[in-house]
N, C-alpha and C positions, 0 to 999 in steps of 0.2 A: 739461666743457670739453675734456678729452682722455682718450683711452683709456689703460688702464694700460700703461706701458712695460715691457719685459722687465726683470726684476730682475737687474741686473749687479753693482752695488755701491751701498751706502748711505753717506751722509756726515752724521754727527750734528752738529747745531748747537744750542747752548744759548741760548734767547731770554730776554731781560730788557730793562729799559728802556735799558740801555747798549748793547744789540745787538738791533735791531729787525728787522721784516720788510724795511724799506728797506735795512738793512745787508746782509741776506741776499740781497736781490734784486741788489745790486751785485756779489755774488760768483757769481751764476749762470753768467755766461760762463766764469769761471775753473773752477768745478766741472764744467761740461760739457766744457771742454777737458781737464781732468784725466782724465775718463772715468767720472764718477759717473753712475749712472742715477737715483738717488732721493735727494733731500734728506730727512733724517730729523730731524724737528722735535721738540724738547722741548714740553711742554704749552703750549698757546696760549690757554687759556680765562682768564677773569677770575681773578685771584689776589690775595693780600694785596698792597697797594701796596708797590712796591719789591722784590717777590720776585725772587730771583736764579735760581730754578729752575722755578717754575710748578706745583709739586706741591701747594702750599697753595691749592687751588682755592676760590674764593668763589662762582662762578656758572658751572657747566659749560655753560650754554646760550649764552654770549656770548664773543666773541673779545676779548682784553684790549686796551683802547685804548693802554696803555703800550707795547705791541709794534707798534702801527700800526693796530689795529682791523680791522674787516671789509674796508674798502677797501684797507688795506695788505696784508692777507693775499691778497685776490683779485689784486692787482697782482703779488705774488710768484708766485702760482700761474700767472698768465699768462706771466710771464717763464720759469718752468720749462717750461711747455708749449711755448713757442716754441723751446726748445732740446731738445725731445724727452725731457724729464726728468719724473719723477713725484715724489710727496711721501708719505712715511710719517709718520704723526702719532702721537705719544705721548698716550694718554688715561689718566685716573685714576678707575677705577670704585670703588676701595676706600674712599676717604676724601675729605673736604673740610675746609676750614679752619673751626675753631670760632672764628669772628671776627665782630666787628660789621660787617665789610665783606661778610659773607655774608648775603644777604637771606633765604635759607631757614633758616639758623641763627637769625636774629633773629626770624623768624616763629614758630619753635618756642619760643624763650624767652618770647615774648609770649603765645602761645596754649596752650602746654603740650602734653600728649599728644594733645589733640583737634585741634590745629592740623594742617591738611593737610600742612605741611612736616615734621611729626613722623614721618611715614611714611618719610622719607628716611634718618633717622639711627638708628643702633643704640644706642638708649637703653633702659636697663632701668628703666622707670618704676615697676615693682613694688617697687623698692628705695627709693622716695621721690623727693623733688625732685631735679632735675638738679644735680649737684655741679659747681661751677666753681672749681677751685683756682688762683686767679689773684692772691690777696692776698699782699703781702709780709710781713704779720704777721697775728695772729688778728683775726677780724672785729670784736670789741668794741674792740680797740685801734685798728683802722682807723677805726671810727666816731668814737671819742673824739678822734682826731687830725684830724677834719674832712676826711678824704681820700676820702669817699664821698658827695658831695652828690647831691641830686636836681635835675634840670634838664629844661627843655623842649627837645626836639629840633626840628630844622628841619622834620621830617615830621609834627609834631604829637604824636609819642610822648612820654611822660614817661619819663625814663631815670635810672637810677642810674649815676653816672660814677666810674670809678676809673682813674687814670693815663690810658693811651690806650684803655681799654676802656669800652664803654657797654652797659648791660643794660636792655632795655625792660620796663616794668612791665605786668602783666596788665590786661586791660580793666576788671575790677571795681575794681582799685585806682585806676586812672586816673579812673574815674567818681566814686569817693568823693572824691578830691583836687580834681577840678574842681568838684564840687558844693560842697565846703567853701569854694572861692573864689567861689562864686556864679555859676559858669559852666556852660554846657551842653555845651561842646566845647573842644578845645584848638587848633583851627586858625584862622588869620587873626585873631589877637587884636590889639586895639589896645593902645596903651601902657598904659592904665589896667588893662585886663584882664590883660595880661601881668604887671604889677606885683602884682596881687592873687594870681595863681597862684604867682608866684615867692615871695611871702610865705608862702603855705600850704606850699609845698615846703620852705622854709627852716625852718619851725616843726614840720614833721611828725615824728612819733615814728619815726625811721629804722629802728630795730630791728624795730618792729612791721610797718612797711611791707615790709621785706625778708623777714620771716617769712611773709608772705602770697603770695610769688611762686612761680612754677613752678620756679624755680632757687634754689640756695643758694650764696652766695659763701663761700670757705674759704681759709685760709692754705695756700699751695702745698705746704708741707712736710707738713702734716697731711692736707689734703684729697685729695692724690694717692692716699692709701690708702683713700679712701671713694668713689672714682670709680664711677659707674654708667652709663658709656657706653664703648663700645669705642674704643680709640685706634689710630692707626698706630704700632706698636711702643710706645715709652714717651713719645711726643710728645703731650702733653696738648692742644696747639693744633690737632691734626688728628683729627677725629672720624670714626669708622667710618660708612660708608654701607651701607644695606641694599639693595644692588643686586639682590638676589634678588627684591625686590618689584617688580611690573610698573611702578608709578608711578615708582619710583626709577630703574629701568633706562631708562625712556623719557626722563626728565629728563637723566640722565648722557649718554645717547647721541644726544639730539636733534641736537646740533650736528655731531658727526662723521658721522652718517648722512646729514645734509643735504649736508655737504661732499663725501661720497662720491657721492651722487646727482648732484651738480652737476659732478662730474669735477674738483674742486679738489684732492682728495687721492686716494691710490690704495692705501693700506694702513694698518693700525693696529698700534701696539705697546701692549700692555696692561700697565699698571704693577701690581706686587704682586698677582698673581692668587691667591697662597696666602692672602691675607687674606679671600677671599670664602667664603661659606657653602658653595657648591657650584660649584667651578671648572668641572667638566665640563658641568653644566647651563648655566652662563653662556656657555661657549664655543659650545655648541650653539645657544643663543639668538642670540648675536652672529653666528655663521655664517649662520643663517637670515636675519638682517637684512641682511647685507652681500652675500650671494650666494657662490657656490662659488669664484670666482676672485680675490677680494680677499685679498692677503697679510695674515695675522694672526700676530703674534709675541707671546709672553707672556714677561714677566719671571719666570722660574722657575729657582731654583737646584737643580741635581741633584747629589746626593752621588755619589762614585765608585761605579760599578756600578748606580746607580739609573736606570731608564728613564723617559722621559717617558710619561705616561698617554696613551691613544689618543683624544685630544681632536680635534675638527675644526679644527685650526689648522695653520700652516705651520712651527711650531717655536718655539724659545726665542730670547732675545736673546743667548745664546751664552757665558755665563760658563764652562760646562763645556768649550767648545772653546778658549777662551783658556787655561784651565789645562792642557788636553791638550797644546797646542802648547808652552806654557812648560815643562811637565814633561818633554817630550822632550829638552830642552836642559839639564836638571839632572842632573849626574853623581851618582848615589846614593852612590857611595863617598866622593866629596868632601863631600857633604852630611852623611853620617854622621860624617866626621872633624870637621867643624865642630860638630856636635851633641855628640860625645864630649868635645871640648875644653871646652865650656860645662859639661857635667856633671862633668867631672873637677875643675873649679874650684868646683863647687856653686853655680854661677850659675843653672843650669837644673836643677830637681829635680822628681821625680815622673813617672810614666808619662803619656804624652800623653792617653789616654782619661780617666784620673782628673783630669788638669788641666782638660780640657774640661768634665767633669761639675762640677767645682768652680766654674768660671767661669759656667756656666749656672745653677747653684744660687745663686750670688751675685746675679745680676741678677733671678732669680725672687723672691728674698727681699728685694730692694731695689726697683729702679725698676719692676719688673713685679708688685709685691706686691698691688696692687689687683686685678689680673686673677686672681692666684692665690687671693685671698680669695673672689672671685666663684665660681671653679671649685670651691673647697672647699665653699661653701654649696650649690651645685648637687649636688655629690657626696654631700652629707650627706642630701639629701631621700630619704625612704623607706627609710632604712637602720637604723632602730631595732632591728628584730628581728635583722638580720644582725650589727650591731655588738655586740648583747648576746650573741649566740651565740659570737662570736669574741673577746670581751673587747677590742674595738677602741674607741679613744678618739677624741675630736674631733681631738686633736693628731695621731693616727696617720692620720686621713683627710687632713688638710692635708699631712702629710709625704708621703703616698702620691701626692697630686696633683703635688707638686713632683717626686717621683721619676719619675713617668710622663713629665714634660716633660724632666727632666734626661737621661734615658736614651733618649729618642726619637732614633734614628740618622739620621733625615732631617728635612727641614723639616716634613713633615706627611703624614698619611694622608688618604684622600679618601672615607671612608664617608659615607653620607647616611641619612635616615630610610627610604629605599627599600632599603638594604642596603649591602654592601661586597664587595670582591673578594679574590682570593688575595694580592695585593700588600699590601693593608691588614692582613690577618691575619699576614703575615710580619713586618710592622713591629711589630705588637703582641706577637708572640712574641719578637722581639728585645728589646723593652722588658722583657718579663717575665723573660727570662733574665738581663739585665743587673741588674735590681733584685734578683733572687734571689742574684746573685753579690756584690752590693756594698752592699745596704741591710740594716738590722736586720730580724729576723723579723717584728716588729709592723708595720713599714712595708710589708714584702713581702706580708704577709697582707692588709692593707688595699688595696694596689695590685692584688692578684689579684682582689679583690672588684670594684674599679672597672673593671678590664679586662674582666671578665665582663659588666658593664653596657654597656661600650663595644661589645663584640662582639654582645651580645644585648639591645638596649635594649627595655625593657618599659613604660616610662611616659614622659610628655612631658619630665620633667626629665632622663631618661637621654639623650634626643635632644639637648636643649639642652646638656648636659654634653659630649656627643660633638662637637657643632659648635664650641663655644667652646674645647674642648681642642685641636681641629685648627687653629683660628684662632690659638691662642697658642703652639703648638709651634714655628711658624716664627719669630716674634719672639724666643722663647727661644734658638733656635739662632743667629739673626742677632746678637742683642745679646751672647750668651755667647761665640760663636766669632769672628765678624767684627769686632765692636766691643769685644771684651775680650781673648780669648786671642791673637789675631793681633798684639796690641801687647805681649804678654808673652813671646814666643818669638823672640828675635833670632838664630836659627840661620842662616838665609839668607832675608832679608826678601822676596826676589822670589817665594818660595813662598807667603808670607802674603797671599793674595788672596781676594777675594770668590768663593765657589764652590770654593775650593781645599781641600786636605786636608794637614794637617801629618803625618798618618800615611802618606800616599801622595804624597810630594813629587815623585817622578819618574815618567815614563812610558817603557816600553820601546817599541822600534820595532814589535814584534809587536803590542803592545796598541793602538797608534795605527792600525796597518794594519787591525786587526779593527774598531775603531770607525769608521774612514773607510769601510771596505767595507760595513758595515751601513747607514751613512747614505746611501751612494750607491745601494744597492739599494732603500732606502725612498724615494728621490727627494727627499730633504730640500733645502730652500732656505733654511733658517734662518740667522741671522746669525752671523758669525765676527768678533768684535772682538779687537783687541789692547789696547784701552783703552775705557772708558766713563766717564760722569760719576761712577760709583760705585766704580771700581777704586781700589785703594790706591796704585798706582804706574803711571807711564807705561811704554810699551813699551821705550824705551831704558834706563830705570831698571832694569827687570827683566832686560833682556838683559845689562847689566853685572854684575848679581848672578849670573845664570846662569853667566857666564864665570868668576866667582869659584869656582864649584863644580869647575871643571877644575883649579884650582891652589889648593887650600885652604891649603897650606903657606905661600903668600905672605901670606894674611890672618892666619894664626896668628903668623907672624913679625912682621908689622906691629903687631898688637895687643900682643904680648909686649914689643916695643920701646917702644910708645907708652904703655902703662899706667903705668909708674913716673912719667913726666912728667905724666900726666893727674891723678895723685893731688894734685898741687899746685894744680890748678885747681878741685878739688871743695871742698865745704864740709862741716863736721861739725856736727851738732846732736844732743845727747844720745847721742853715740856712733854716730849713723846718718850714713853718707856720703850726700851730696846732689850729684849723682845717685848712686844705688847702682850696683854693678857691672853689673847687668842693663841698666839704662837707659843706662849708658855704652856698652855694646855696641850698643844700639839707635841711639844717637847716632852712633857711629863708622860703622856700616854704612850709615846714612842719608847721612852726609856722603860716603862713598865712592860710593854709588849715584847721587847727584845732583850731584856736584862738577863745576864750581864752582857754589856756591849762596850766596845772600846771607843775612845774619843774619836779615833780616825773614822770608824764606821758611822758614828753619830754625826760627825761634821759633814761627811759626804752626803748622808741622807738629808741633813738639814739645809745645806746649801741648795740642793735640788728642790726641796719642799718649799722653801721661801721664794725661790724664783718662779716656780710653777704657780704658786698662789697669786703672784703679781699684786700683792697688797702694798708692800714697802720696797720691793726690789723685783727685778726680772732678768731674764737672760739677755734681753736687748739693752737694758739700762741698769746694770747692777748698782745697788746702793751699798757701797763698801762699808760705810759706817754701821748701818743696820745689820748687815750680814756678820761683820766681825763681832759686834756686840752680842748677837744671838749665838754665834759659835762659842764665844768666850763663856757665855751663860751655860751652855750645854756642857762644855769642857769642865767648868767648875763643878757641876753636879756629878759628873762621872768620876773625877779623879782628885779633886783637891781636898785637903784636910778640913777646910771650912765647911764642906758639905757632907761630912761623915754622918752627921745626924740624919740628914735627908736620905742618904743611902741606906742607913739602918732601917728607916721606916719603909723605904721602897722594897727592900729585901724581905721585910716582914709581910708586906702586902703580897708580893710575888709568892712567898712560901704559903701564905694562907689560902691562896687560890690555886696552888700547884696541883692538888688532887683533882679538882674540877677541871682544870686546864688539860691535864693528862687524859681524862676520860672523854672530854669533848674531842680532843685530837684523835683518840682511838675510835670513837664512834663515827666521826666523819670519815676516817679511813675505811671503816667497814662499809659505809654507804657508798663510798667511791667505787668499791670493788663489787658491790652486789646489786645496786640499782641498774635499770636497763641502760646499756651503753658499754663503752670500753674504757677501763681505767687508764689514765695517762699519767705516768710518774715523771715529774721534772727531776733532772739530774740531782742526785744526792738526797732527795726527800724521802728515801726509805728510812732515814733517821729523822727525828724531829728537826724541823727547819725553822729557825727564828729569823729568817732573812727579812730585809726591807726591800724597797724598790730598786730596780736596776740602777747602777751596776752592783749593788750589794748582793743581789741574788745570783751573781756570776762569779762569786769568790771561788778560789780553788777548793776542791773536794778531797777529803781524806778517803781515797779509794781503798787503801790498805785496811783501814778500820772496818769498812763494809765487807771486804772479802773475808776478813777474820771472823766477823759476825756470822757470815754464811757458813763458814767451816764448822761452827759449833760454839758452845758456851765459851766465853772469854772474859777477860777482865775489863771489858769496855764499860762505859757509863750505863747504869741500869736503865735510864729512860730511853737510851738509844736502842739497847737490846730488846726492851719491851716493845717498842714500836716496830722495830725490824722483824721481830718474831711474828707479830700479827700480820705484817705485810706479806711475809713468806707464806704463812698459812692460808691467807686469803687468795694469793696467786695460785697456790697449789689447788685450792678448791675450785677456782675458775677453770683450771686446766682439766680437771677430771669430771666436772659437773656442767653439762651443756645447758642446764636451766639458767645459768648466769649469763650466757651469751645469746641464748635463743628463747628463753622461757617467757611465760606470761607474767602477770603481776596481780596478786590478790592481797589487798590490805587485810591486816589482822585486827580483830576487835579486841582491845585490851582494856582492862579495868583502869579507871582513873587513878592517877598516882602523882605524887610530888616529883617523881622521877620522869614524868612525861614520856612514857614508853611509846616507841614508834616501831611498828613491826609489819612484816609482809611475808608472803610466800611466793616463790617463783617455780614454775613447773614446765617441763618439756619432756613429753613421753614418760619414760621411767625415772627420769631425773627430777629431783625437787630439792629446793633449799628453803629454809626458814630463817628469818633474821629478826631479832628484836634488839633495839639499842635504847638507852636513855637519852633524852634531849634536854633534860633539866637535872641539875645536880644540887640537892638541898644543902643549905649551910651546915646542917648537922649530919652530913653524909657519913662521917666517921662512925657515928653511933647508930645510924639508921640504915646502913647499907643493907639492901634486901638480900635474902637468901633464895628468893624465888620470885617469879613474875606471875601474877594472877591473870588467867584468861577468862573471858566472858563466856566462852563455850569450849567444850572439850576438843582436843586435837583429833583430826580426822585420820591421821596416820602416825606411824611410829617414826622417830627421828634419831639420828646419832650426831652428837655434837662434835665440834672440831677436836675436843679433848678425848673423844672416844666413848663418851657416856651415852647410854641408850635411854630414850624417853618413849614410853609406850603410847600407843594410840588410846584416846580417851582421857588422857591426863588433862587436868584443869589448871595446873601450875607447872612451870618449868624452873628447875633449879639454876641459879647463877652464883658465881663467886663474888665476894666482896671486892676483890682486886680487879676483876673484869666483869661487871654486871651486864654482860651481853649474852644473848642466845643466838648462836650461829650453828645451824645443824643441816644435815642433808639426809635424804631418804636412804636407809641402810640397804 
């Protein structure tokens, strides 16, 4: 339909039945006017009915009719093309929904390992029937309660039904049951035939029938430890796909490749690439399928100092860049003052690496226990002689498997049956050193044996162990760090972000200059987000928290004054305060970062935060008493008369840091649009966004307010218009100035200042851009706001600012306004 437009900026939209292709089409003129080049769509394929995100794919070959179907999508694509815009599509090659709505899954349940669809899913049939842990109680109790009847489906299948689940019986069982009813088939039955079959189904020995299936139903609490299929993280309803198999690759990519061929989409975002057997081979195969010029971005979390492997892609979705920008505005001195205050009160204890190791160990021994058991079984194969020689036990092998995962410093290594590279060896060496330093000698000896097999695989089970170890190390990090430890460390919550590091909360100007320079030299065009659907907080929420690091004494004074009053709002149970001091700090800092916030939003966040932290409650075993006491505590602070004094002090603190928070948010916005890469705007964040973690960041958006702001000055809130105006100016600059999409990167030498100036130039041919922003905001910024930025050497060329002011070559200082102390200019 249309050629691929130049990649200037993407705009992420989350599709669901409450926001369809038609809704997005209505926004196309607005997005084009804003300056967006590509709509960035969440998954659009068939998903579980009512899905709010689309990652629970049920049929990757079809467009979801809940979103508008193929006709609706084509209409949206035509509207984008008519405005010169492209479309970047999110695809999900790692997993699909283990759901009765998934025809491939149902085919496998019915036909077992010989079914054609079985080649799609990563099921370990060698371990027996497919375990489905969906029951609310043990199987025999479920049968006795009459909660698992057999019935005839509309498609002629005979099904076992439980709650909203259905499970097709294998053909041999169906033949026996229909024969018992005197029938030859199950389709187009008349009333008498149906009654005869239903009578047979009602009288069948259900336990015997179920025993003969390719699948086995189990109580979710027990069965989750017997799983024999790969999951997405610990989500049992999402089953791993074997996209390394040609048939699976073809099915998963049939639709997006067709849409690319027809010119309806112009790039792909690859979800959870670390879940795949061989990400490098996958990227090579996908690149060959799409051609050399189609943008490919992978969801890949890089740890500090970790480099993206040399895959044939255009880069990542940008978590590392979000954290680099955020870290530039975190004052390390202020951060450490906040940390020491928590440690002095024994609210935060233990070294950060040991804390992370404990969190990863907890999830590996809990929700990821089935995966650990499988790895331990694979590790055990062929080790009789070595175990005897080293006096190693079965328990030591399992402990070593856990230790390998606990001490893996990154999301994964990328070795294959064909070999590995130096980066992989470095990861394994780091694991070995950490185990030697922190684990008992028996575990260390067993781990050394397993690492030798990883580095030098000699048998098929070694290769399978290596593959599944690499597929599990990412979920262990994600669940242990992002979904556990980040909810346990309330030092400065803006640092607690996907892809972040509690050990490296801040970035120096020199470090970011080095990163940006390397990225410019590589010609990267990967994404630079300030928010995504997965981030823990919105850009404005983090900006306010970053500003707190400039004035830690204000926070410490606020909490010291507030805590005595807050004691009265907590509850005691068996001598335990609810919420405890750590969770109170989490609550207080969340209130500060997102204020004003409703009780409903706060309670939604807090329920998730407490369960993810797994300290007093969890998703698997909710502690209702602790949760309700904590929610009541937060609700009291937000809305009751007894806490009006607290709210007054909170609002004073928010107001005192509002100027600094605003400038941090604007400065981060500038860097998002001017550093090497492609700015990615998450839906609605062209206004200041004070969101918390999902689902709070998927609340409805006031599109009319944004369209009104685009039309011109309005009566909207000043901070919204301020942020929106700068967003539009920056996007317009990107559209007309190729230096921001193709230019080099040259750091500027700036005079030392309490404002922590950070500046650079970017050049491409005749195009050039110069940017200077503050990274620190002094407490007395109201009275000391600069009128100019001092340079250490004169400007080599003339510049024209976004406001149209000319700055001559040779100038040693550039004027800035007190309201926006930034310098953003281009070559006239």
